[in-house]
N, C-alpha and C positions, 0 to 999 in steps of 0.2 A: 495462140491456139484457139481453136475452134470448138465450140462443144457448150456442153451445159457445165458449171461449176458447181458443186454442190457444198455447204458449208453447214458445218456441224458442232454444238458447242458441247462441253460435257457440263452433265451436271454430278453434284457429288451424291445425290439421291436417285438413281436410275430408276425409270420403270419396268414393271415386270412385262415380259411377253407373255400374251395368254399361254403359249405352248412351251416357257420355259421356266427354270428355278433359279434359285442365285447361287452364287459361289464367290469365295474369297479370292479375290484376282489382282495382284498387284495394291494391296493394301485398299483396294476398295472392292466394295459389293458390285457385282456384275453380271447381268441375266445372261443365262448358257441355257444351250440344248445340249444336249446329250442323246447321241442318236447313232443305232445303228440300222444299216442298209446292206440288204440282200438279194440277191437276183431271185425272180421267182422262176420253177422249174415246170411248172403243171397248173392247170384249171380247178384243182379241187377246192380253193379258198372261195368259189365265188358260190358256192354254196350257203357259205356263212355271211356274206357280204352284204353290208349296208348298200343303199341305192347308192348309184355313183354321183358325184359332185364332180361338171366341168371345171376345169380349171385353163386361166390364161395368164402366163404372166411374162414379163418384160424385165430386162435388165437396164441401168442408168449405163454410161459408158465412162471410161475411163476413172474405174474406181480400183485401185491397185491392191490396197489393205482391206477391204471386204467388199462384198456385192449388198448392193443396193437394189431391190426389187419391189417392182408394185404386182399385186398378185389379186385377180377378182375370182372368187369362187362362188359360184351360182349368183346370188345378190348381197353379197359381200365383198368387201375389199380391204387389203393390207399394205403398208409398205413396211418394207422389212429391212434392217441392214445386217447384215453376217459376216464375222470374220473369217477372212480370209486365211483360215490353217487347213492341212490336210490332219484332220484327228477325229475321231468320235464326239470331243468336246469343243465348240467355239462358241465365243461372243455372239449373242444372236438379240436382236431388237425388234416387236413388231408392234404393231400400234392401227388399229382402223382408221380407215379414211371412209369417207364420201366415195360411192361409186358411181357417179358422175365425175369426180377428179379422178379418180383412177383411170376412167375410161381415157380422158383426157391425156394424164399423164401418158401413159399407153401409147398412146396415138402421137404425143410431140416429143417426147424426151427419151423412150425406150429404143434400146436396139432393135433388129430384125434379124431372125425370124423368131417369133414369140415360144416359148414355152406352151404347147397344148397337152392336156390330159385329163383323165378321168380317174377320182381319187375316190375308192372304195375304203371302208373301213369293216374290220373283222377282229373279233374278239378272238382271244388265243391264251388260253389258261389266265393268269392276272392280267394280261397286257392287252392292251388293243394298236392293233396292228393298222396300218397306212397302205394300202395298195395304189399304186400308179400306174394305169395303163397309159401309155405315150402315144400321141397321137403324131402326123403330119410328118415332120423330118424325123421324128424318133418314132414313128410305128415301128411294133414287134419288140421294145424293149417294156417289160413289168418288173417294177422294183417295187420290194417292202420295206419300209423303216417301221422302227419300232423307237419309240423317246423312253428312254432309262432317266429314275432320281441320280443316278450315279455309274461311274462307270462301271465297276465291278458287280451292279447287280445282277442276280441270275434271271432268267427267264426263259421258258419253253421256244425251240424253233420248232415252228409246224413241220408238216413234212412239206408242203409246197415251197417254202423257202430253202434258196439253193447255196450257193457260194455266197460269204459276206463279203461285200465290195467297200465296204463302210471307209475304207481309206484309201482306194482307188478315186482320184479326182473326175477322172472320165464321165462317171458316173453322177456327179453333182449336176444341178439343173444349170448353174450358171456354164457349166463348162458343155454342156449338152446343146445349151444356145450356140456356143461357136464353133463346137465340133459335133454335128448330129450323129446319133446311132447309124443311120443308113449310109455313111462317110466309112465308117469303119472296115 
């Protein structure tokens, strides 16, 4: 079969993602992401938003049990591996990589179209929300995400946050690449 083959080694002591915590999983400590995702229903968040950062991200093909992503955010780049589960909590590994390597990997290995979006940060209550305004084939879609330290953590839902779509796979970036918002 043609294509890129990825090989990963399992280390007993995984490195944490900058965005992730640790949980016990199959008797091993695994980095995880606990994230809730909401549709944005109005523009009132813009009054409190940080300056936006442009994101471009691409996905490696043929990864069935996880997504493997290269992301360029402004002048920084990361390699991200995220478990392919439909749940608020997912295993996640994220590592900084050189920007030039990321550009090369996007061009040579990642499937098209890339996900293009601008991310804004908004403080609401005790939490920081990430607002993604999608571009290109996903233009018109605006999603707000909040990272939590545990699934049961309470948080204030802002007036601009609408339907909770955390468990709807079509809103995952990897799925938006395959089935863009413009085609819904």
